[in-house]
C-alpha positions as CSV (number, residue, x, y, z in Angstrom):
1,M,131.1,8.8,112.2
2,F,134.9,8.7,111.9
3,V,135.0,12.5,111.1
4,L,133.2,13.2,114.3
5,L,135.3,11.0,116.4
6,F,138.5,12.7,114.9
7,I,137.1,16.1,115.7
8,F,136.5,15.2,119.2
9,I,140.0,13.5,119.7
10,V,141.6,16.7,118.2
11,S,139.3,19.0,120.6
12,C,140.3,17.0,123.6
13,A,144.0,17.2,122.5
14,G,143.7,20.8,122.1
15,L,141.9,21.0,125.8
16,L,145.0,19.0,127.2
17,V,147.5,21.3,125.6
18,G,145.8,24.4,126.8
19,L,145.6,23.1,130.4
20,L,149.2,21.4,130.4
21,V,151.4,23.8,128.4
22,P,152.4,27.1,130.1
23,G,151.3,30.3,128.2
24,L,148.6,28.3,126.1
25,L,145.7,29.0,128.4
26,D,143.9,31.2,125.8
27,L,143.8,27.6,123.7
28,L,140.9,26.8,126.1
29,L,138.7,29.5,124.8
30,L,138.5,27.4,121.6
31,A,139.1,24.1,122.7
32,V,136.2,23.8,125.3
33,P,133.4,24.8,123.1
34,C,135.0,22.3,120.6
35,V,134.8,19.7,123.0
36,I,131.5,20.2,123.9
37,A,130.0,20.4,120.4
38,S,131.9,17.6,119.0
39,L,130.7,15.5,122.0
40,I,127.1,16.4,121.2
41,L,127.5,15.6,117.6
42,L,129.2,12.3,118.3
43,L,126.6,11.2,120.8
44,R,123.7,12.5,118.5
45,A,125.1,10.4,115.5
46,L,125.6,7.4,117.9
47,W,121.8,7.8,118.8
48,N,120.6,8.3,115.3
49,R,122.4,5.2,114.2
50,G,120.8,3.3,116.9
51,I,117.4,4.3,116.0
52,S,118.2,3.8,112.2
53,R,119.5,0.3,112.6
54,S,116.4,-0.7,114.7
55,A,114.2,0.9,111.9
56,T,115.5,-1.4,109.4
57,K,114.1,-4.4,111.4
58,P,110.6,-5.6,110.5
59,W,108.0,-4.4,113.0
60,I,105.6,-6.6,114.7
61,I,102.7,-5.4,117.0
62,L,101.9,-7.0,120.2
63,D,98.5,-6.9,121.8
64,G,99.8,-6.6,125.2
65,S,96.5,-6.9,127.2
66,N,96.1,-10.3,125.5
67,I,99.8,-11.6,126.0
68,M,99.8,-10.7,129.7
69,H,97.3,-13.2,130.3
70,W,99.2,-16.0,128.5
71,K,100.6,-17.5,131.9
72,G,97.1,-18.2,133.1
73,A,97.5,-17.0,136.8
74,G,96.2,-13.5,136.1
75,P,97.6,-10.5,134.4
76,D,101.4,-10.7,134.3
77,I,103.8,-8.2,132.5
78,A,106.4,-10.8,132.5
79,A,104.6,-12.7,129.5
80,V,104.9,-9.5,127.5
81,K,108.7,-8.9,128.6
82,D,109.4,-12.5,127.4
83,T,107.5,-12.0,124.2
84,I,109.3,-8.8,123.3
85,Q,112.7,-10.5,124.1
86,F,111.9,-13.5,121.9
87,L,110.9,-11.5,119.0
88,S,113.8,-9.0,119.3
89,A,116.2,-12.2,119.3
90,Q,114.4,-13.3,116.1
91,G,115.2,-9.8,114.5
92,Y,111.7,-7.8,115.0
93,A,111.2,-4.6,116.2
94,P,108.3,-5.0,118.7
95,G,105.6,-2.3,119.5
96,V,103.0,-3.0,122.2
97,V,99.5,-1.5,122.5
98,F,97.8,-2.0,125.6
99,D,94.0,-1.4,126.9
100,A,93.5,1.8,128.9
101,N,92.9,-0.4,132.1
102,V,96.3,-2.3,131.9
103,G,97.7,-0.2,135.1
104,Y,94.6,-1.2,137.1
105,K,95.1,-4.8,136.3
106,L,98.8,-4.9,137.0
107,S,99.1,-2.4,139.9
108,D,95.7,-0.8,140.9
109,R,96.5,2.6,139.5
110,Y,96.8,4.1,136.1
111,L,100.0,3.3,134.0
112,D,100.7,5.4,130.9
113,G,103.1,4.5,128.0
114,L,106.1,5.7,129.6
115,A,105.8,3.7,132.8
116,L,104.9,0.7,130.7
117,A,108.1,1.4,128.5
118,K,110.3,1.3,131.2
119,L,108.9,-1.9,132.9
120,L,109.4,-3.7,129.5
121,G,112.7,-1.9,128.7
122,L,111.4,-0.2,125.3
123,R,111.7,3.2,124.1
124,R,108.8,5.2,125.0
125,D,107.8,5.3,121.3
126,R,107.1,1.5,121.1
127,V,104.6,1.5,123.8
128,T,101.1,2.7,123.3
129,V,98.2,2.8,126.0
130,V,94.8,3.7,124.4
131,A,92.5,6.2,125.7
132,R,89.7,5.0,127.9
133,G,86.8,4.3,125.7
134,T,88.9,3.4,122.8
135,P,89.0,-0.1,121.6
136,A,92.8,-1.3,121.5
137,D,92.0,-3.6,118.7
138,G,91.6,-0.9,116.2
139,V,94.7,0.8,117.2
140,I,96.6,-2.4,117.0
141,L,95.4,-3.3,113.6
142,A,96.0,0.2,112.3
143,A,99.5,0.3,113.7
144,A,100.2,-3.2,112.2
145,R,98.9,-1.8,108.6
146,D,100.9,1.3,108.9
147,H,104.0,-0.5,109.8
148,K,103.3,-3.6,107.3
149,A,103.5,-5.7,110.5
150,R,102.1,-8.9,111.9
151,V,100.1,-9.0,115.2
152,V,101.1,-11.1,118.4
153,S,97.8,-11.9,119.8
154,N,95.4,-14.9,120.5
155,D,92.6,-12.7,119.7
156,R,91.1,-13.6,116.3
157,Y,89.9,-9.9,115.6
158,R,86.7,-11.4,113.8
159,D,84.6,-8.1,114.5
160,W,87.5,-6.3,112.4
161,T,87.5,-8.3,109.1
162,D,85.5,-5.8,107.2
163,Q,87.8,-2.9,108.2
164,H,91.0,-5.1,108.4
165,P,90.6,-7.9,105.9
166,E,94.4,-8.8,106.2
167,V,93.5,-10.4,109.7
168,A,92.3,-13.4,107.8
169,E,95.6,-13.8,105.8
170,N,97.9,-16.9,106.8
171,G,100.5,-15.8,109.1
172,Y,99.3,-12.1,109.8
173,L,98.0,-13.2,113.3
174,V,100.9,-14.8,115.4
175,R,99.2,-17.0,118.1
176,G,101.2,-18.0,121.4
177,G,101.3,-18.9,124.7
178,Y,103.3,-21.0,127.4
179,R,103.8,-24.8,127.4
180,A,105.5,-26.5,130.2
181,G,106.5,-22.8,131.5
182,R,108.2,-22.1,127.9
183,L,106.9,-19.3,125.6
184,W,105.9,-20.5,122.2
185,L,104.9,-18.5,119.2
186,N,103.6,-19.6,115.6
187,L,105.7,-17.4,113.7
188,P,105.7,-18.2,110.1
189,D,108.6,-19.4,108.2
190,D,108.4,-16.9,105.5
191,P,110.2,-13.5,106.1
192,P,107.7,-10.6,107.6
193,R,105.7,-8.6,105.1
């Protein structure tokens, strides 16, 4: 990272010299592409650093369609946002899976993963809306297995215990809700799997 920053600074200095010193206008032919290239490389390195930092956090998969009913007054995306913020503060990297009809429940129109990711303040690759006719439960449990993650939901997934016996493990399913207007989750004290 330091090397890229150094190259960017030197390139900017060359650009300034080419602009300010009479007779060195030709230096711009070299300095301008160097500034652009070093800026692109620097931004790319910063982006990758942010991604790798979040990749070291333990994943946790949220059953978004279940969580959005936790406040009790119909579907509310705020409950999912609260849960994401809480889990992020606890050091988790949340991913959310929704049923295909989530958009119709929230806004009387279809919402895809990108639209929901914007609503939730997550990257697009952290939000999934299953295809119509696909049970979200299977996708949630498969994602949790793939990422060695826990699942946040009040669903017990009893119909899935043959295919996903891990749902019976203590601490695998994280229940939650609201008490006196405050979010609670029964996160286990042990570190994530």
